C-alpha positions in Angstrom: 0.0 0.0 0.0 1.3 3.4 -1.0 1.1 5.2 2.4 0.6 8.7 0.8 -2.4 7.5 -1.2 -4.1 5.0 1.0 -7.2 7.1 1.6 -7.8 7.7 -2.1 -9.7 5.3 -4.3 -7.5 2.3 -4.9 -7.8 2.9 -8.6 -6.0 6.1 -8.3 -3.2 4.7 -6.1 -5.1 1.8 -5.2 -23.8 -13.1 5.3 -21.9 -15.6 7.0 -24.0 -17.9 4.9 -22.8 -21.4 4.5 -19.9 -21.5 2.1 -18.3 -24.3 0.1 -15.3 -25.6 2.0 -11.9 -24.5 0.8 -8.5 -26.0 1.6 -6.5 -24.3 4.3 -3.8 -21.9 3.0 -0.6 -23.7 2.1 2.0 -23.9 4.8 4.1 -20.7 4.6 7.8 -20.6 5.1 8.8 -20.4 8.8 8.2 -16.8 10.0 10.4 -14.8 12.3 9.5 -14.3 16.0 10.3 -11.0 17.7 10.6 -11.0 21.5 11.8 -8.7 24.2 11.0 -5.2 25.5 10.8 -1.6 24.3 10.5 1.5 26.4 9.6 5.0 25.2 8.8 8.4 26.6 6.4 10.6 24.6 7.6 13.7 26.6 11.3 13.3 25.5 11.2 11.2 22.3 13.5 8.6 23.9 13.4 5.0 22.7 15.2 2.0 24.3 15.0 -1.6 23.0 16.2 -5.0 24.1 14.9 -7.2 21.3 15.6 -10.7 19.9 14.7 -12.1 16.5 14.6 -15.9 16.0 13.4 -18.4 13.4 15.1 -16.2 10.7 15.3 -17.1 7.0 18.7 -18.6 6.2 19.5 -15.8 3.7 18.8 -13.2 6.4 20.9 -14.4 9.3 24.0 -12.3 8.5 22.5 -8.8 8.6 19.8 -6.7 10.1 18.4 -3.2 9.7 17.4 -0.6 12.4 16.1 2.9 12.2 19.0 5.3 11.5 18.1 7.3 14.6 18.6 4.3 16.9 22.1 3.5 18.1 23.1 -0.1 18.6 24.7 -0.8 22.0 25.2 -4.5 21.8 24.5 -7.5 19.6 24.4 -11.1 20.9 23.3 -14.5 19.8 20.6 -16.7 21.4 23.1 -17.8 24.1 24.1 -14.3 25.1 27.4 -14.5 23.3 28.5 -11.1 21.8 28.4 -11.0 18.0 30.6 -8.6 16.0 29.0 -6.3 13.5 29.8 -3.5 11.0 27.6 -0.5 10.3 29.2 2.3 12.4 31.3 3.6 9.6 30.1 4.1 6.0 26.9 2.2 6.8 24.7 0.7 4.2 21.2 2.3 4.1 17.8 0.8 3.3 15.2 3.6 3.3 14.8 4.8 6.8 17.2 2.2 8.3 20.9 1.6 8.7 22.2 -1.8 7.6 24.3 -3.8 10.0 26.4 -6.8 8.8 27.3 -9.5 11.3 30.7 -11.0 11.7 29.1 -14.4 11.5 25.5 -15.5 10.8 23.3 -16.5 13.7 19.9 -18.2 13.9 18.9 -16.0 16.9 19.9 -12.3 17.0 19.5 -10.0 20.0 20.0 -6.2 19.8 20.1 -3.6 22.5 19.7 -0.1 21.3 18.7 3.5 22.3 17.9 6.7 20.5 15.9 9.9 20.7 13.7 11.7 18.2 12.4 15.3 17.7 9.1 16.3 19.3 6.5 18.3 17.4 3.9 19.3 20.0 2.8 22.2 17.7 2.4 19.8 14.8 4.5 22.1 12.7 7.0 19.7 11.1 8.0 20.1 7.5 6.5 16.7 6.6 5.3 13.3 7.9 5.2 9.9 6.3 4.8 6.2 7.3 8.5 5.7 7.9 8.8 8.4 10.6 9.4 7.7 14.3 6.7 10.2 15.1 6.4 12.0 18.4 3.8 14.8 18.4 3.8 15.7 22.1 1.0 13.5 23.2 1.5 10.3 21.2 4.1 8.1 19.5 3.6 6.3 16.2 6.1 3.8 14.7 5.4 1.4 11.8 7.2 -1.5 10.2 8.6 0.9 7.6 10.4 2.9 10.2 12.3 -0.2 11.5 11.7 0.7 15.1 12.4 -3.0 15.8 15.4 -4.7 14.3 14.5 -6.6 11.1 16.5 -9.4 9.5 17.9 -8.3 6.1 18.8 -10.2 3.0 21.6 -8.1 1.5 21.6 -9.9 -1.8 17.9 -9.4 -2.5 17.8 -6.2 -0.4 14.7 -7.4 1.4 13.7 -6.8 5.0 11.9 -9.4 7.1 9.3 -6.8 8.1 6.6 -9.2 9.1 6.9 -11.2 12.3 5.1 -13.0 15.0 5.8 -11.2 18.3 5.7 -11.4 22.1 6.7 -8.0 23.3 6.6 -6.0 26.6 5.9 -2.4 26.0 6.4 0.5 28.4 5.4 4.1 27.4 5.8 6.9 29.8 3.0 9.4 29.3 0.7 7.1 27.4 -2.9 6.5 28.4 -3.2 3.5 26.0 -1.0 1.3 23.9 -1.6 -0.6 20.7 0.4 -3.0 18.6 -0.9 -4.1 15.2 -2.8 -7.4 15.5 -3.2 -7.3 19.3 -6.0 -5.7 21.3 -5.3 -2.2 22.5 -4.8 -1.8 26.3 -5.5 1.0 28.6 -2.4 2.0 30.6 1.2 2.8 30.1 2.6 -0.7 29.9 1.6 -4.2 28.8 2.5 -7.4 27.0 1.4 -7.9 23.4 1.4 -11.1 21.4 0.5 -12.3 17.9 0.8 -15.8 16.6 0.2 -14.5 13.0 3.2 -12.9 11.3 2.3 -9.2 10.8 4.0 -5.9 10.1 4.4 -4.5 13.6 3.0 -1.0 14.2 3.1 0.7 17.6 0.8 3.6 18.6 0.8 5.0 22.1 -1.5 7.9 23.0 -3.8 9.7 25.4 -7.1 9.5 23.5 -10.2 7.4 24.0 -10.8 3.8 22.9 -14.1 2.6 21.4 -14.7 -1.2 20.9 -17.6 -3.0 19.2 -17.8 -6.5 17.9 -16.8 -5.3 14.4 -14.4 -2.4 14.9 -12.0 -0.7 17.3 -11.6 3.1 17.1 -8.5 4.6 18.7 -7.9 8.2 19.6 -11.3 9.6 18.7 -14.8 9.6 20.1 -17.6 9.1 17.6 -21.4 9.4 18.2 -23.3 6.1 18.3 -24.8 6.5 14.8 -21.3 6.9 13.3 -19.9 4.0 15.2 -22.8 1.9 14.0 -22.2 3.0 10.3 -18.6 1.8 10.5 -19.6 -1.4 12.3 -22.3 -2.2 9.8 -20.1 -1.6 6.8 -17.3 -3.8 8.3 -19.8 -6.6 9.0 -21.2 -6.5 5.5 -17.7 -6.7 4.0 -16.7 -9.5 6.3 -19.8 -11.4 5.3 -19.1 -11.0 1.5 -15.4 -11.8 1.8 -16.1 -14.8 4.1 -18.6 -16.3 1.7 -16.6 -15.7 -1.4 -13.3 -17.0 -0.1 -14.9 -19.9 1.9 -13.1 -18.9 5.1 -14.3 -16.7 7.9 -12.6 -13.3 8.1 -11.3 -13.6 11.7 -9.7 -10.1 11.9 -11.6 -6.9 12.3 -10.1 -3.5 11.5 -8.8 -1.0 14.0 -9.4 2.6 12.9 -6.7 4.8 14.2 -6.9 8.6 14.3 -3.5 10.1 14.3 -2.5 13.8 14.5 0.4 14.1 12.0 3.6 15.9 12.7 2.6 18.5 10.1 -1.1 18.6 11.0 -1.2 22.4 10.9 -0.3 22.4 7.2 -2.7 19.7 6.5 -5.5 21.5 8.2 -4.7 24.6 6.3 -4.8 22.8 3.0 -7.8 20.7 4.0 -5.8 17.5 3.1 -6.0 14.0 4.5 -3.3 11.4 4.7 -3.4 7.8 5.8 -2.0 4.4 5.5 -3.1 0.8 6.2 -1.1 -1.8 8.0 -3.7 -4.5 8.3 -5.7 -4.8 10.5 -4.9 -1.1 11.2 -6.4 1.7 9.1 -4.7 4.9 10.2 -5.7 8.3 9.1 -5.2 12.0 9.8 -8.1 14.4 10.1 -11.0 12.5 11.5 -12.5 9.0 11.4 -15.8 10.8 11.7 -15.4 11.9 8.1 -15.4 8.3 7.0 -18.5 7.6 8.9 -20.1 10.8 7.5 -19.5 9.5 4.0 -21.0 6.1 4.8 -24.1 7.8 6.2 -24.6 10.3 3.3 -24.6 7.6 0.7 -24.0 7.8 -3.0 -20.5 8.1 -4.5 -18.7 9.1 -1.3 -20.1 6.1 0.5 -19.2 3.8 -2.4 -15.5 4.9 -2.3 -15.3 4.3 1.4 -16.9 0.9 1.1 -14.5 -0.1 -1.6 -11.5 1.2 0.3 -12.5 -0.7 3.5 -13.2 -3.8 1.5 -9.8 -3.6 -0.1 -8.0 -3.4 3.2 -10.1 -6.2 4.7 -9.1 -8.3 1.7 -5.6 -8.3 3.1 -6.7 -10.7 5.8 -6.7 -13.4 3.1 -3.7 -12.2 1.0 -1.2 -10.8 3.4 -2.2 -12.5 6.7 -3.4 -16.1 5.9 -1.4 -16.3 2.7 2.0 -14.4 2.6 2.7 -13.7 -1.1 6.2 -14.1 -2.4 8.0 -14.2 -5.7 7.4 -12.4 -9.0 3.6 -12.3 -8.5 4.0 -10.7 -5.0 2.2 -7.4 -5.8 -0.5 -9.1 -7.9 -1.3 -11.5 -5.1 -1.1 -8.9 -2.4 -2.7 -5.8 -3.8 -4.5 -6.8 -7.1 -6.3 -9.7 -5.4 -7.5 -7.4 -2.6 -8.7 -4.9 -5.2 -10.6 -7.6 -7.0 -12.2 -8.7 -3.8 -13.1 -5.1 -3.0 -15.0 -4.8 -6.3 -16.9 -8.0 -5.6 -17.9 -6.6 -2.2 -18.8 -3.2 -3.7 -21.1 -4.8 -6.2 -22.9 -6.8 -3.5 -23.1 -4.0 -0.9 -23.6 -0.9 -3.0 -25.0 -2.4 -6.2 -24.2 -2.9 -9.8 -24.1 0.8 -10.7 -21.5 1.5 -8.0 -19.3 -1.4 -9.1 -19.6 -0.6 -12.8 -18.8 3.1 -12.1 -15.7 2.1 -10.2 -14.6 -0.3 -12.9 -15.1 2.4 -15.5 -12.7 4.6 -13.5 -10.1 1.9 -13.6 -10.5 1.4 -17.3 -10.3 5.2 -17.9 -7.1 5.3 -15.9 -5.4 2.5 -17.9 -6.6 4.0 -21.2 -4.5 7.1 -20.5 -1.4 5.0 -19.9 1.2 5.8 -22.6 3.9 3.4 -21.5 3.7 -0.4 -22.1 2.9 -2.5 -19.1 4.6 -5.8 -18.4 2.7 -8.7 -19.9 1.0 -10.8 -17.2 2.2 -14.0 -18.7 5.9 -12.8 -18.7 6.3 -11.5 -15.2 9.5 -12.3 -13.5 11.6 -11.1 -10.6 12.8 -8.1 -12.7 9.3 -6.9 -13.7 8.4 -3.4 -12.4 4.9 -3.7 -11.2 4.1 -0.1 -10.1 0.9 1.3 -8.7 -0.9 1.4 -12.1 -0.2 -2.3 -12.5 -1.1 -3.3 -9.0 -4.3 -1.3 -8.5 -5.6 -0.9 -12.0 -4.3 -3.2 -14.7 -4.1 -6.5 -12.8 -7.5 -6.1 -11.1 -9.0 -5.5 -14.6 -7.2 -8.6 -15.8 -8.8 -10.7 -13.0 -12.2 -9.2 -13.9 -11.7 -10.1 -17.5 -10.8 -13.7 -16.5 -14.0 -13.9 -14.5 -15.9 -12.7 -17.6 -14.3 -15.5 -19.7 -14.7 -18.4 -17.3 -17.7 -17.4 -15.2 -18.1 -16.4 -11.6 -18.1 -20.0 -10.1 -14.8 -20.9 -11.6 -13.3 -17.5 -10.8 -14.3 -18.0 -7.2 -12.6 -21.4 -7.2 -9.5 -19.9 -8.7 -9.3 -17.2 -6.0 -9.7 -19.9 -3.3 -7.0 -21.9 -5.1 -4.6 -18.9 -5.0 -5.3 -18.6 -1.2 -4.6 -22.3 -0.6 -1.5 -22.7 -2.8 2.1 -21.5 -2.4 2.8 -18.4 -4.4 3.2 -19.2 -8.1 6.8 -18.6 -9.3 5.9 -18.4 -13.0 3.0 -18.4 -15.5 3.0 -22.2 -15.7 2.4 -22.6 -12.0 -0.3 -19.9 -12.1 -2.0 -21.9 -14.9 -1.8 -25.1 -12.8 -3.8 -23.4 -10.1 -6.3 -22.3 -12.7 -6.7 -25.8 -14.1 -7.2 -27.2 -10.6 -10.0 -24.7 -10.1 -11.8 -26.2 -13.1 -10.8 -23.6 -15.7 -10.6 -25.2 -19.1 -7.1 -25.0 -20.7 -8.6 -23.6 -23.9 -10.5 -20.9 -22.0 -7.3 -20.0 -20.1 -5.4 -19.7 -23.4 -8.2 -17.6 -25.0 -7.9 -15.3 -22.1 -4.1 -15.2 -22.3 -4.2 -14.4 -26.0 -7.0 -11.8 -26.0 -6.3 -10.0 -22.6 -2.8 -10.8 -21.4 -0.3 -11.2 -24.1 1.7 -8.1 -24.9 0.4 -6.1 -21.9 -2.6 -4.9 -23.8 -4.7 -2.3 -21.8 -7.9 -3.8 -23.1 -9.0 -7.3 -24.1 -8.8 -7.7 -27.9 
């Protein structure tokens, strides 16, 4: 998800009825486990960590990344033995993080670190983005992009292990509540958080209210009952549609997080909103109340909110149950969620709403003057940008549904959920054939809609 565009329609960036059974998602590669403790102070911007990573991928046992504003004090292995590392002088950089190389690989890596970050109680910073270690005077916000926890790093592929199971003790001086992505928010300044599902780990500590319903959690903002009900109702409807379509209950429910950005003064002056999603968290500046208002007013504003919420909830399937990998990573992660959101939009808001949204997607792709990678020729070198992830590939999935019918397309999506990530076109075709899609129909679709990266089916 592009953090700067997350609140826009995904095209521009981006009934628990009995369901046919579906195979459980394929076993995923062993996922890292992050344990230990982190302490922070929202009045000083100070952060201290004593954190271990275990169950690391073999290719990521020789390096790790940590936010450039955090200073490493000590690195040890699982037995407490000191491990030498480079990174003090002429360090490698990966986005917001400094790259540290170990003297020898280790299966368990423990890092002690400390740092401090600027405070912006007047919300007058020059900018803000998802990778900031953000202290605004009464809250702290860190995401997986900021590397506030050490993350194993594959130097050859330049890939961070930024999703992890976790068991962490958190202490936040000045916080009234604490929240870690995928674990219930707690009231108080300290607590222990756990997740058995690998997730991007987001932290928010603040002083605002907490509202909980069976369908949603709302952090840092109080909403009237009617607006809470509007959000809850929409989430329940989306969960019902997704659960029935994918054949598996949607166990997660979203947490809506209101954040006051470091540059909120400028945003208020411009009337602009910014947000990002780190499932199951949907974070936004401005007000969650605005989302509820849109849902209550109906028409096109409501349609866009329904589609956006449905897209993010689709990441429970592709992103949480199934962790996409390989050359089709972005298609499986984002395009599948976009496809599911359109299915939900059609059922919840009607055919006119879905057709209007699809028309916007097609209009966006029709203005594309650069050739797009052909879907049947994607490899590890393919550049699948936002236009591909959120517009072209979802339209391809819709065109496949038109070719083979809704029932077989549903079986194909369930097959993608249950299978390991396809590494090439042949493996993708195998999943399609197992879903009952005829080989001739698959080839007709490839020839008319896929080959050559055509923006429209021929």
